[in-house]
C-alpha positions in Angstrom: 70.5 16.9 242.4 74.1 18.0 242.2 76.3 15.4 240.5 78.4 13.3 242.7 81.7 15.0 243.4 80.6 18.5 242.5 81.1 21.3 245.1 78.1 22.3 247.2 76.0 25.2 246.0 77.3 27.4 248.9 80.9 26.8 247.9 80.2 27.6 244.2 78.5 30.9 245.2 81.5 31.8 247.4 83.9 31.1 244.6 81.9 33.2 242.2 81.8 36.0 244.7 85.5 35.8 245.3 86.2 35.8 241.5 84.0 38.9 241.1 85.8 40.7 243.9 89.2 39.9 242.5 88.1 41.1 239.0 86.6 44.3 240.4 89.8 44.9 242.5 92.1 44.4 239.5 89.9 46.7 237.4 90.0 49.4 240.1 93.8 49.2 240.4 94.2 49.4 236.6 91.8 52.4 236.4 93.5 54.3 239.2 96.9 53.8 237.6 95.7 54.9 234.2 94.1 58.0 235.8 97.2 59.1 237.8 99.6 58.4 235.0 97.5 60.2 232.4 96.9 63.2 234.7 100.7 63.5 235.4 102.0 63.1 231.9 101.4 66.7 230.7 103.1 68.2 233.8 106.3 66.1 233.8 109.6 67.2 232.2 112.6 65.0 231.6 115.8 67.1 231.9 116.5 70.2 233.9 117.4 72.2 230.8 113.7 72.2 229.7 112.2 72.9 233.1 110.4 76.2 233.6 111.3 78.5 236.5 109.5 77.9 239.8 110.2 79.5 243.2 110.6 76.1 245.0 111.9 72.6 244.2 110.6 69.9 246.5 112.9 66.9 246.9 111.1 63.9 248.3 113.0 61.8 250.8 114.2 58.2 250.3 116.3 55.8 252.4 119.9 56.6 253.5 122.7 54.1 253.5 124.2 52.7 256.7 126.7 55.6 256.9 123.9 58.1 256.8 124.6 59.3 253.3 121.9 59.4 250.6 121.4 56.1 248.8 121.7 56.1 245.0 118.0 56.8 244.4 118.0 59.8 246.8 121.4 61.0 245.5 119.8 61.1 242.0 117.0 63.3 243.3 119.5 65.6 244.9 121.6 65.8 241.8 118.6 66.8 239.8 117.6 69.5 242.4 121.2 70.8 242.4 121.1 71.1 238.6 117.9 73.0 238.8 119.3 75.4 241.4 122.6 76.0 239.5 120.6 76.7 236.3 118.5 79.3 238.1 115.3 77.2 237.6 114.5 77.4 241.3 115.6 79.7 244.1 114.7 77.5 247.1 115.1 73.8 247.7 112.8 72.0 250.1 114.2 68.7 251.4 111.6 66.5 253.0 111.8 63.0 254.5 111.5 60.8 257.5 113.2 61.8 260.8 113.1 59.5 263.8 115.5 58.2 266.5 118.7 59.5 265.1 117.7 58.8 261.5 117.2 62.0 259.6 116.8 62.1 255.8 116.2 65.9 255.5 119.4 66.7 257.4 121.5 64.4 255.2 119.9 65.9 252.1 120.6 69.4 253.3 124.2 68.5 254.1 124.6 67.0 250.7 123.4 70.1 249.0 125.4 72.5 251.1 128.6 70.5 250.5 128.0 71.2 246.8 127.6 74.9 247.0 123.9 75.5 247.7 123.4 78.4 250.1 122.1 77.2 253.5 119.6 80.0 253.5 118.1 78.5 250.2 117.5 75.1 251.8 114.3 74.5 253.7 114.0 71.3 255.7 110.8 69.4 256.5 111.3 66.6 259.0 107.7 65.6 258.8 107.8 64.1 255.4 107.4 60.4 256.4 105.2 59.9 253.4 104.5 61.7 250.1 101.2 63.1 251.3 102.9 64.6 254.4 105.6 66.2 252.3 103.0 68.0 250.2 101.0 69.0 253.2 104.1 70.3 254.9 105.2 72.2 251.9 101.8 73.8 251.5 102.0 74.8 255.2 105.2 76.6 254.4 103.3 78.7 251.9 104.4 76.9 248.8 101.8 77.3 246.0 104.0 76.5 242.9 106.9 74.1 242.8 109.1 71.7 240.9 108.6 68.2 242.3 111.8 66.1 242.1 111.7 62.4 242.4 112.0 59.3 240.1 109.5 59.1 237.2 107.7 56.1 238.6 106.9 58.1 241.8 105.9 61.3 240.1 102.2 60.5 239.3 101.5 59.9 242.9 103.5 62.8 244.1 101.9 65.2 241.7 98.4 63.9 242.7 99.1 64.7 246.3 100.6 68.1 245.4 97.5 69.1 243.5 95.3 68.1 246.4 97.5 70.0 248.8 96.9 73.2 246.8 100.3 73.1 245.1 100.7 73.8 241.3 103.4 71.1 240.8 105.5 70.3 237.8 107.4 67.0 237.9 111.1 66.8 237.1 112.1 63.2 236.7 115.4 62.1 238.4 117.3 59.1 237.0 116.5 55.6 238.3 119.5 54.1 240.1 118.3 50.6 240.8 120.5 48.1 238.9 118.9 44.9 240.4 116.1 43.8 238.0 114.1 42.1 240.8 114.4 45.1 243.1 113.3 47.3 240.2 110.3 45.1 239.5 109.2 45.0 243.1 109.5 48.8 243.3 107.2 49.2 240.4 104.7 46.7 241.7 104.6 48.6 245.1 104.1 51.8 243.2 101.2 50.4 241.2 99.5 49.3 244.5 100.3 52.6 246.2 98.7 54.6 243.3 95.5 52.7 243.8 95.6 53.2 247.5 96.1 57.0 247.3 93.2 57.6 244.9 90.9 55.8 247.4 92.4 57.6 250.4 91.9 61.0 248.9 88.4 60.2 247.7 87.3 58.9 251.1 89.5 60.9 253.6 91.1 63.8 251.8 94.8 64.4 252.0 96.1 63.6 255.5 
């Protein structure tokens, strides 16, 4: 007989099952992150001066500020792409992001680049880039097969993973991180850890959407 005060057998089994699920889930998240980060490391460069030449640079979208201008994180991506363009490391810049109900990241990104001397004919806009997978799919649909992928370093493993599965030979160029708030920075990295685990499962089960 169970001792007085001990939980019923059914509850103990449920707790063991829950513990096993949590351990398995944590192990999967860790494995997915190790896989993506390890796969990305050989194809990431830090600094535009060491970047090879590629026909396109793909700049991934990020939120705008209330005025409609690029927020610091997005501005850092655009500055990196501008440096690549000026250095002759890329001939065309693809700006991709969300566009809905008067909110348009690609247009703001294109305007930022044009204001700093990038020829309008060298900027391609993709208004369907509401998520990283959509950006890579849209770029592949434009005929892109080789490109520099421009975003912050924490975002590059996931971005390069989606690029590869979209048929793009991508090389990551890390833009500076412009988040000064420690808590915001920590939350961003936690979300990215979860997102990496999600995309590995998504591609494995559904392919790139």
